[in-house]
C-alpha positions in Angstrom: -30.4 -19.8 17.0 -32.2 -16.8 15.7 -35.9 -16.2 15.7 -36.3 -15.2 12.1 -38.4 -17.3 9.7 -36.3 -19.7 7.7 -37.7 -21.4 4.6 -35.7 -24.5 3.5 -36.4 -26.2 0.2 -34.6 -28.5 -2.3 -33.1 -27.0 -5.4 -32.9 -29.4 -8.3 -30.9 -26.9 -10.3 -28.2 -26.6 -7.6 -28.6 -30.1 -6.1 -28.6 -28.6 -2.5 -31.1 -27.5 0.2 -31.6 -23.7 0.1 -32.4 -21.8 3.2 -34.0 -18.3 2.7 -34.7 -15.7 5.4 -37.5 -13.6 4.0 -37.4 -11.0 6.8 -33.8 -10.1 5.9 -33.5 -9.1 2.2 -31.0 -11.2 0.4 -30.2 -13.4 3.3 -29.9 -17.0 2.3 -27.6 -20.0 2.5 -27.4 -23.6 1.3 -26.2 -27.1 2.4 -26.2 -30.7 1.5 -28.7 -31.5 4.3 -31.6 -29.7 6.1 -29.4 -29.4 9.1 -26.4 -28.0 7.2 -28.6 -25.5 5.4 -30.2 -24.4 8.7 -26.8 -24.0 10.4 -25.5 -22.0 7.5 -28.7 -19.9 7.5 -28.1 -19.0 11.2 -24.5 -18.0 10.3 -25.8 -15.9 7.4 -28.4 -14.2 9.7 -25.6 -13.2 12.1 -23.5 -11.9 9.3 -26.5 -9.9 7.9 -27.2 -8.4 11.3 -23.5 -7.5 11.9 -23.2 -5.9 8.5 -26.4 -3.9 9.0 -25.1 -2.6 12.3 -21.7 -1.6 10.7 -23.5 0.2 7.9 -26.1 1.9 10.1 -29.0 0.0 8.6 -31.9 -0.9 10.9 -32.4 -4.6 11.7 -36.1 -5.7 11.6 -37.4 -7.5 14.7 -38.1 -11.1 14.0 -41.8 -12.0 13.7 -41.0 -15.2 15.5 -44.2 -16.9 14.3 -42.9 -20.1 12.8 -40.0 -22.1 11.5 -40.7 -23.8 8.1 -38.8 -26.8 7.1 -39.8 -28.2 3.7 
């Protein structure tokens, strides 16, 4: 599990839980449950980091202040 802040909320429009990672621009995932959205967000974080390394983009250090589950 990564130490980046993950915000999870329900999307009425998409009928899923959406997980956003504000510290990593464009990094988000979704799932039918909180747990699935969180697991998918952790996979998205790893993909974001791997892609950043491949492209020579710096990866911000996680603030590690909190985990928000809405």
